[in-house]
Each structure stands twice: as C-alpha cells, then as structure tokens.
PLY file of the C-alpha trace (Angstrom):
ply
format ascii 1.0
element vertex 443
property float x
property float y
property float z
element edge 442
property int vertex1
property int vertex2
end_header
76.53 26.76 33.73
73.55 29.18 34.00
72.48 28.38 30.38
72.73 24.66 31.15
70.55 25.10 34.25
67.87 26.96 32.26
67.94 24.28 29.57
67.68 21.55 32.21
64.78 23.37 33.88
62.86 23.70 30.60
63.52 20.05 29.70
62.26 18.91 33.09
59.13 21.04 32.71
58.45 19.55 29.27
58.73 16.02 30.67
56.32 16.86 33.50
53.81 18.38 31.09
54.05 15.38 28.76
53.56 12.91 31.62
50.66 14.90 33.09
48.98 15.20 29.72
49.39 11.49 29.07
48.04 10.56 32.49
45.13 13.01 32.08
44.22 11.42 28.75
44.23 7.98 30.31
42.14 9.13 33.26
39.64 10.82 30.96
39.30 7.67 28.88
38.87 5.55 32.00
36.25 7.91 33.40
34.36 7.89 30.11
34.04 4.11 30.18
32.48 4.32 33.63
30.03 7.14 32.91
26.37 6.23 33.35
23.12 8.11 32.83
20.84 9.10 35.71
17.89 6.68 35.54
15.69 8.65 37.96
16.21 11.90 36.07
15.49 10.13 32.78
12.17 8.78 34.08
11.18 12.08 35.71
11.72 13.96 32.48
9.77 11.42 30.43
6.85 11.80 32.84
7.17 15.60 32.82
7.10 15.68 29.02
3.99 13.46 29.11
2.07 16.32 30.77
2.09 18.30 27.52
-0.87 17.01 25.54
-1.87 14.49 28.20
-5.10 12.71 27.28
-7.73 11.04 29.51
-6.55 7.57 28.51
-3.11 7.90 30.09
-1.26 8.66 26.89
-0.57 11.84 24.96
-2.05 13.65 21.98
0.89 15.93 21.18
0.56 16.09 17.42
3.10 18.18 15.55
2.53 21.95 15.44
-0.21 21.85 18.10
-0.13 23.99 21.23
0.89 20.88 23.21
3.77 20.30 20.80
4.95 23.89 21.22
4.81 23.54 25.02
6.69 20.24 24.88
9.32 21.78 22.61
9.84 24.66 25.05
10.35 22.13 27.84
12.90 20.21 25.77
14.74 23.44 24.96
15.01 24.20 28.69
16.50 20.74 29.28
19.02 21.24 26.50
20.18 24.51 28.04
20.46 22.85 31.45
22.70 20.26 29.77
25.03 23.03 28.63
23.92 22.94 24.99
23.70 26.00 22.77
20.20 25.81 21.27
18.81 26.96 17.95
15.79 26.18 15.80
16.64 25.61 12.16
14.52 26.68 9.19
12.61 23.37 9.23
11.70 23.73 12.91
14.18 21.15 14.14
15.54 21.88 17.64
19.33 21.57 17.66
21.43 21.67 20.82
25.17 21.95 20.11
28.16 21.20 22.30
31.49 22.26 20.86
34.35 19.79 20.61
38.08 20.22 21.03
38.50 20.36 17.26
35.87 22.59 15.62
36.99 21.40 12.18
35.71 17.87 12.81
32.21 16.91 11.63
29.49 16.67 14.26
28.28 13.51 15.96
24.49 13.93 15.74
21.96 12.02 17.83
18.32 12.46 18.79
14.74 11.64 17.84
11.34 13.40 18.04
8.67 14.35 20.62
5.54 14.73 18.48
3.00 11.94 18.81
0.19 10.34 16.86
-3.34 11.24 18.02
-4.05 9.30 21.23
-0.48 8.03 21.30
1.87 7.01 24.07
4.56 8.61 26.22
7.65 6.79 24.95
7.68 6.75 21.12
10.29 9.35 20.17
10.45 10.74 23.70
12.87 8.09 24.96
15.31 8.89 22.16
15.04 12.66 22.64
15.24 12.72 26.44
17.91 9.99 26.33
20.02 12.06 23.94
19.78 15.13 26.19
20.69 12.95 29.18
23.88 11.81 27.41
24.85 15.43 26.77
24.10 16.35 30.39
26.25 13.53 31.77
29.18 14.77 29.68
28.49 18.35 30.82
28.30 17.42 34.50
31.55 15.46 34.28
33.28 18.23 32.31
34.31 15.71 29.67
35.27 17.34 26.38
34.89 15.35 23.16
37.05 15.80 20.10
34.02 16.15 17.79
31.24 18.68 18.21
28.03 17.03 19.44
24.54 17.92 18.26
21.33 16.75 19.91
18.45 17.02 17.45
14.72 16.88 18.17
13.18 16.57 14.72
9.97 18.35 13.75
6.86 16.36 12.81
8.26 12.85 12.56
4.81 11.27 12.73
3.52 13.35 9.83
6.07 11.99 7.38
9.59 12.59 8.74
9.23 16.29 7.95
12.24 17.58 9.90
14.70 14.95 8.70
13.45 15.18 5.11
14.19 18.91 5.26
17.64 18.23 6.71
18.57 16.06 3.71
17.05 18.54 1.27
13.99 16.51 0.26
11.06 18.41 1.76
9.17 19.50 -1.35
6.81 22.40 -1.98
4.02 19.86 -2.43
4.75 18.42 1.02
4.58 21.90 2.58
1.00 22.24 1.34
-0.16 19.01 3.04
-2.38 19.39 6.12
-0.96 18.01 9.36
-2.87 16.40 12.24
-2.97 19.84 13.89
-5.09 21.26 11.07
-2.25 23.48 9.91
-0.43 22.88 6.67
3.20 21.78 7.05
4.22 25.26 5.91
2.03 26.92 8.57
3.18 24.45 11.18
6.87 25.07 10.58
6.28 28.79 11.08
4.31 28.10 14.27
7.27 26.31 15.88
9.84 28.94 14.94
11.10 27.72 11.56
11.02 29.46 8.19
9.67 27.36 5.30
10.96 29.93 2.83
14.56 29.25 3.90
14.63 25.46 4.03
17.93 25.41 2.12
19.58 26.73 5.29
18.53 23.58 7.16
20.14 21.18 4.67
23.14 19.10 5.74
25.48 17.67 3.12
27.50 14.48 3.13
30.56 15.10 5.27
28.83 17.62 7.55
27.91 14.84 9.92
30.28 12.18 11.28
27.42 9.88 12.23
23.76 9.89 13.17
22.49 7.79 16.08
18.92 7.29 17.23
17.70 5.63 20.41
14.10 4.41 20.18
11.61 2.02 21.70
11.22 -1.13 19.63
7.47 -0.65 19.04
7.22 -4.42 18.76
7.46 -7.44 21.03
10.64 -9.24 19.97
12.97 -7.95 22.72
10.38 -8.57 25.43
9.49 -12.07 24.22
13.16 -13.06 23.94
14.12 -11.37 27.25
16.74 -9.16 25.60
17.96 -5.71 26.67
18.98 -4.09 23.39
18.11 -4.28 19.72
20.91 -3.38 17.29
18.99 -2.22 14.25
20.15 -3.64 10.92
18.07 -1.27 8.90
14.71 0.42 8.50
12.35 -1.31 6.15
11.13 0.13 2.91
7.37 0.51 2.59
5.29 0.23 -0.57
1.57 0.95 -0.81
-1.03 0.18 -3.44
-4.72 0.85 -3.87
-6.32 -2.33 -5.20
-9.59 -2.00 -7.13
-11.80 -5.05 -7.67
-14.64 -4.51 -10.14
-17.50 -7.00 -10.29
-21.20 -6.45 -10.95
-23.69 -5.12 -8.42
-26.92 -7.09 -8.52
-29.90 -8.12 -6.40
-28.79 -10.30 -3.50
-32.04 -12.25 -3.41
-32.60 -13.04 -7.07
-29.05 -13.67 -8.34
-27.96 -17.33 -7.98
-24.63 -17.99 -6.24
-23.06 -19.40 -9.39
-24.08 -16.35 -11.47
-22.53 -13.68 -9.33
-19.56 -11.38 -9.95
-19.03 -10.57 -6.29
-16.21 -8.04 -5.88
-16.10 -8.53 -2.11
-15.74 -12.30 -2.43
-12.81 -11.74 -4.81
-11.32 -9.25 -2.36
-11.58 -11.80 0.47
-9.75 -14.38 -1.61
-7.07 -11.83 -2.49
-6.55 -10.91 1.17
-5.97 -14.57 1.96
-3.61 -14.81 -1.02
-1.56 -11.83 0.26
-1.03 -13.63 3.56
-0.12 -16.87 1.77
2.40 -15.19 -0.54
4.11 -13.14 2.20
4.49 -16.15 4.51
5.58 -18.54 1.74
9.22 -17.39 1.70
11.73 -17.17 4.57
12.47 -13.76 6.04
10.92 -11.00 8.13
8.86 -9.35 5.41
5.29 -8.34 6.23
2.19 -7.70 4.15
-1.04 -6.05 5.27
-4.48 -5.19 3.95
-5.62 -2.57 6.44
-8.42 -0.75 4.64
-11.35 -2.01 2.58
-14.57 -0.44 1.26
-17.37 -2.15 -0.63
-19.86 -0.47 -2.95
-22.74 0.12 -2.96
-22.57 -1.03 0.66
-26.14 -2.28 1.09
-26.98 -5.61 2.76
-29.30 -6.64 -0.07
-26.94 -5.82 -2.95
-24.04 -7.94 -4.20
-20.92 -5.73 -3.94
-20.01 -4.51 -7.40
-16.81 -2.70 -6.48
-14.20 -2.95 -3.74
-11.23 -0.72 -3.06
-8.67 -2.02 -0.59
-5.15 -1.19 0.46
-2.03 -3.31 0.14
1.16 -2.62 2.07
4.44 -4.56 1.84
7.51 -3.96 4.02
11.02 -5.40 4.00
14.68 -4.38 4.19
15.04 -5.47 0.55
13.32 -3.59 -2.26
13.96 -6.61 -4.50
12.02 -8.88 -2.14
9.12 -6.42 -1.94
8.97 -6.28 -5.74
9.13 -10.06 -6.00
6.31 -10.51 -3.49
4.19 -7.98 -5.35
4.67 -9.77 -8.66
3.51 -13.04 -7.07
0.49 -11.28 -5.56
-0.38 -9.93 -9.01
-0.28 -13.47 -10.41
-2.61 -14.64 -7.65
-4.91 -11.73 -8.45
-5.12 -12.81 -12.11
-6.21 -16.31 -11.07
-8.81 -14.91 -8.65
-10.05 -12.52 -11.32
-10.65 -15.38 -13.78
-12.43 -17.57 -11.20
-14.71 -14.82 -9.91
-15.42 -12.96 -13.15
-14.00 -9.74 -11.75
-11.35 -7.26 -12.81
-8.50 -6.54 -10.37
-6.11 -3.59 -10.82
-3.29 -2.14 -8.72
-2.40 1.55 -8.39
0.90 2.43 -6.71
0.83 5.12 -3.99
4.09 7.06 -3.47
5.36 6.66 0.11
8.88 8.18 0.03
10.01 5.21 2.09
12.85 3.14 0.70
14.87 0.62 2.73
17.68 2.24 4.70
20.38 -0.06 6.03
22.34 1.08 9.06
26.13 1.21 8.81
27.79 -2.16 9.48
30.68 -0.65 11.46
28.27 1.38 13.56
26.25 -1.77 14.31
29.43 -3.43 15.59
30.23 -0.44 17.83
26.70 -0.44 19.29
26.94 -4.20 19.91
30.35 -3.77 21.55
28.97 -1.00 23.78
26.08 -3.23 24.86
28.45 -6.12 25.53
30.78 -3.90 27.60
27.78 -2.87 29.70
26.81 -6.50 30.28
23.61 -6.18 28.26
22.09 -8.83 25.99
21.32 -7.83 22.41
20.40 -9.02 18.94
20.47 -7.72 15.38
16.99 -6.88 14.15
15.18 -4.79 11.55
12.94 -1.83 12.26
9.47 -2.41 10.88
8.52 1.24 11.47
9.86 4.37 9.84
12.25 6.69 11.68
14.23 9.87 11.07
17.34 7.67 10.93
16.26 6.37 7.51
16.58 9.88 6.09
19.80 10.67 7.92
21.32 7.44 6.58
21.28 9.13 3.17
23.95 11.65 4.24
25.95 9.89 6.98
26.63 6.50 8.57
23.63 5.79 10.79
22.85 3.52 13.71
19.77 2.76 15.79
19.41 1.36 19.29
16.15 -0.31 20.34
14.90 -0.85 23.89
11.95 -3.08 24.84
8.31 -2.02 24.51
6.16 -3.71 27.16
3.74 -6.09 25.47
5.01 -4.98 22.07
2.52 -2.06 22.26
3.12 1.31 20.60
1.09 4.22 19.19
-1.24 3.63 22.11
-1.76 5.10 25.59
-0.72 1.66 26.89
2.77 2.13 25.43
5.39 1.61 28.19
9.11 1.10 28.60
10.67 0.42 32.01
13.02 3.09 33.45
15.89 0.59 33.60
15.36 -0.30 29.93
15.42 3.38 28.97
18.63 3.81 30.97
20.19 0.76 29.31
19.54 2.25 25.89
20.83 5.68 26.90
24.00 4.14 28.34
24.60 2.23 25.10
24.07 5.47 23.19
26.52 7.33 25.45
29.24 4.70 25.14
28.73 4.47 21.37
29.14 8.25 21.05
32.35 8.13 23.09
33.81 5.18 21.15
33.15 6.93 17.85
34.60 10.17 19.17
37.76 8.28 20.11
38.14 6.92 16.58
36.27 3.60 16.57
34.67 4.45 13.22
37.92 5.32 11.45
0 1
1 2
2 3
3 4
4 5
5 6
6 7
7 8
8 9
9 10
10 11
11 12
12 13
13 14
14 15
15 16
16 17
17 18
18 19
19 20
20 21
21 22
22 23
23 24
24 25
25 26
26 27
27 28
28 29
29 30
30 31
31 32
32 33
33 34
34 35
35 36
36 37
37 38
38 39
39 40
40 41
41 42
42 43
43 44
44 45
45 46
46 47
47 48
48 49
49 50
50 51
51 52
52 53
53 54
54 55
55 56
56 57
57 58
58 59
59 60
60 61
61 62
62 63
63 64
64 65
65 66
66 67
67 68
68 69
69 70
70 71
71 72
72 73
73 74
74 75
75 76
76 77
77 78
78 79
79 80
80 81
81 82
82 83
83 84
84 85
85 86
86 87
87 88
88 89
89 90
90 91
91 92
92 93
93 94
94 95
95 96
96 97
97 98
98 99
99 100
100 101
101 102
102 103
103 104
104 105
105 106
106 107
107 108
108 109
109 110
110 111
111 112
112 113
113 114
114 115
115 116
116 117
117 118
118 119
119 120
120 121
121 122
122 123
123 124
124 125
125 126
126 127
127 128
128 129
129 130
130 131
131 132
132 133
133 134
134 135
135 136
136 137
137 138
138 139
139 140
140 141
141 142
142 143
143 144
144 145
145 146
146 147
147 148
148 149
149 150
150 151
151 152
152 153
153 154
154 155
155 156
156 157
157 158
158 159
159 160
160 161
161 162
162 163
163 164
164 165
165 166
166 167
167 168
168 169
169 170
170 171
171 172
172 173
173 174
174 175
175 176
176 177
177 178
178 179
179 180
180 181
181 182
182 183
183 184
184 185
185 186
186 187
187 188
188 189
189 190
190 191
191 192
192 193
193 194
194 195
195 196
196 197
197 198
198 199
199 200
200 201
201 202
202 203
203 204
204 205
205 206
206 207
207 208
208 209
209 210
210 211
211 212
212 213
213 214
214 215
215 216
216 217
217 218
218 219
219 220
220 221
221 222
222 223
223 224
224 225
225 226
226 227
227 228
228 229
229 230
230 231
231 232
232 233
233 234
234 235
235 236
236 237
237 238
238 239
239 240
240 241
241 242
242 243
243 244
244 245
245 246
246 247
247 248
248 249
249 250
250 251
251 252
252 253
253 254
254 255
255 256
256 257
257 258
258 259
259 260
260 261
261 262
262 263
263 264
264 265
265 266
266 267
267 268
268 269
269 270
270 271
271 272
272 273
273 274
274 275
275 276
276 277
277 278
278 279
279 280
280 281
281 282
282 283
283 284
284 285
285 286
286 287
287 288
288 289
289 290
290 291
291 292
292 293
293 294
294 295
295 296
296 297
297 298
298 299
299 300
300 301
301 302
302 303
303 304
304 305
305 306
306 307
307 308
308 309
309 310
310 311
311 312
312 313
313 314
314 315
315 316
316 317
317 318
318 319
319 320
320 321
321 322
322 323
323 324
324 325
325 326
326 327
327 328
328 329
329 330
330 331
331 332
332 333
333 334
334 335
335 336
336 337
337 338
338 339
339 340
340 341
341 342
342 343
343 344
344 345
345 346
346 347
347 348
348 349
349 350
350 351
351 352
352 353
353 354
354 355
355 356
356 357
357 358
358 359
359 360
360 361
361 362
362 363
363 364
364 365
365 366
366 367
367 368
368 369
369 370
370 371
371 372
372 373
373 374
374 375
375 376
376 377
377 378
378 379
379 380
380 381
381 382
382 383
383 384
384 385
385 386
386 387
387 388
388 389
389 390
390 391
391 392
392 393
393 394
394 395
395 396
396 397
397 398
398 399
399 400
400 401
401 402
402 403
403 404
404 405
405 406
406 407
407 408
408 409
409 410
410 411
411 412
412 413
413 414
414 415
415 416
416 417
417 418
418 419
419 420
420 421
421 422
422 423
423 424
424 425
425 426
426 427
427 428
428 429
429 430
430 431
431 432
432 433
433 434
434 435
435 436
436 437
437 438
438 439
439 440
440 441
441 442
C-alpha cells in the first residue's frame, strides 16, 4: 500500500508539472504576441545619440572612426548593457550584444544596423535600426522572456564608407580596402584600431553559413514611396545591385569664336546628348531600375574654347544584374550613334563597386508581412535603392529588411526625419518577426 501511495504521489506530481509547463508555454506565447516597444524611450535615445557629432544644421556629422563616432559607440554600448546584453567588439570593430537562448546549440538570430553617418547627414539613417534593435532586446529583458535561439544585436562599423563591418563579417574585407582613407582621415585599418578592433585578426570576425539563423535589419526607407502612398511598413524584396562607369568623350578643342557650328567636334554637346539618351533608355522599359549621371567635367574648361574632352559618370541600379547589363548594352549602342553624329569618340571604363543585387529571403518576407498585418499596419513589397549591411549578410544567411517612412523622402541630409510612431511601428514588426522565427516560423 505504501509503495502504491508513493507511486501515486509521483504520478500526480508529474501531471501537475506537465500541466504547469504547458500552461506556462501558452502564457509565454500569448505574452510575446502582446509585447510592444516603448515609443518614448525609442525617441529619447535617438535624440540622445544625435548629440554625438551634432552639426549646426540640425543633423549629425558622425563619420566612422571619428571622435563623435567613438562617443556614439560608447553610448550604444551602455544601452546594450542596460538591455541585459553581453557586449563585445569583434576584430572588425563591430559592436555585438549577445543574449543567450534556452538552447545554446542553436544558431543566433542576428539583427541591427549602423550609427555612423555621412558628412552633414541626418539623425535617423542607421540609428533607427540600431536603437530599434536594442529596444527589442530590452523589451524581452524587461519581460524576462527567454528565446530558444541566442540573440545578437549588431552595430556594424563604417557602413557609410563601404559596408566595412559587414564585409569583414562575411570574410570579404580585403587588404586593399584596409588601406583606403575614410571620411575621418584615417585609413580603414587605422580606424578599426581606433574603435577597438584588430585589423590583423579579421579572420576572427568572420561568420560562416550556418552560424546565423537569420539576419534582420530595420531601416528608414530613404525615399518617398511609403509617405506618398500613406503606408506604414516596407517589406524589402531585395537590395539593388549598383554598377558604375567612367565615360570619356573625346572631341577636338578649338576656338569658340572662329569654328563654325557645323565644323565642331564638341565633346560636351555629345555628353549632353548621351545624358538624355541614358534617361530615355532607363525609362523605356517597365520596372524600377534607375540610371544617373551625377558627375561631369569638361576640358579645357574655358568659356571661349570648344570642349575637347569630357569625363562623366554613369550609374545603373536594379535588383536584376541581367537588366542592368541589358540597359548598359543599349546605352552603348546609343553612344555609338551619338559618336558618329558628333564626330567624337566615346568609351566606357567599368569601376568596381562590390555591390551586386541581394534578394531578401522569400519566407522571411512573408513573416515580416504577417507581423505587420497582425499589428494592424499597412505594408507593401518594395526594393531598396540604397546599399545596406543586409546585402552582405544575405550572402551567409536568410535576410530580411523592414522599412519605415522617411518624411518627404529625404535622407543623407540634416532634414532627414522619421516620426516616433513610425519608428515604433518598425521596431514592433522587428520584435514580432524575431519571436515568430524563434518559435519556428522559418522552419
């Protein structure tokens, strides 16, 4: 009888533990769905970060590796620690805040952005994604909600100078790149040392495929589509590839007063016709491709001399490398016709950009869209016309990007602005996406 009583007691205890565990799991899941970021804290921290490198125009000049960048990084590190993250700086200078999961064998869910700016930039590019990522970690910390996967918040080094931190993380930061001078005046090598990294040990910063479950980046749109269409969220389809060329037009420099109009070989006139042709070619086919001539110089550059030589830039962007190549071929054909009509020689020289199209993961896009829908937010699929660290991270893991509106479509400017509620919307979508993926939505 005594043995039976002990057995009965242990069986009853097992049932109670099973029921309690099951109920706890349900409660945790329910609580996770209802978690929301703190919009006031998000805005306060964005404004606090804007003090580091603040310029007289209302924006920020916090270029990578500068004293302002170092101060901003120290502030971000303090926020990470407040959010319960264990912080380290990797060999490339990336700031990584880690939160352990229930199962340390699982790959990390990584999310974040950057805090360095362009000269005379704004207070939201990169910052919203970085502060928003820390906010997500802090909400989980404050609610004592443990995830199955480890979480890593990453603030990448020198995004604006060529995706330096993320290139290092995928093992593609070359020795040649380390020798390049940054906006701070330091070389990339010197800059990495200045922010606590070690350019001689970059191999230690490399992540391999399988190390990372997913990479997510919250970012301002830097364009005007969401604002003009009154939408809350952009679900990024991919980050465009960028190709650059230097275009040289060679004519014949001659006296502007004594050379008849029909006897001229005017390189600048040919360049003007080619610029118009670029616009015609790029807009002649359906799609969201863009083409730009943003730089032009004429020689000898005197008002009384017919330009004999012009060098101008050509940039093409699209999610499809094939479309970019096709557009370029058509532009070359137009250039041949212009060359014959104007008596000039037109040549193209490709400039390496290290920017190939990077599509986001289709399943991740669906999870982001579902998270937005669950939150009652409007959204649309859209490309990113600017480069981001996510395009590098997409090389080693499924990647997703979340856009929030940029007022007036303005970015890389002191007038850059995103409303606090829009920042919070994006951070909430990021938080719910992280939780869905942690619970197996990507399996």
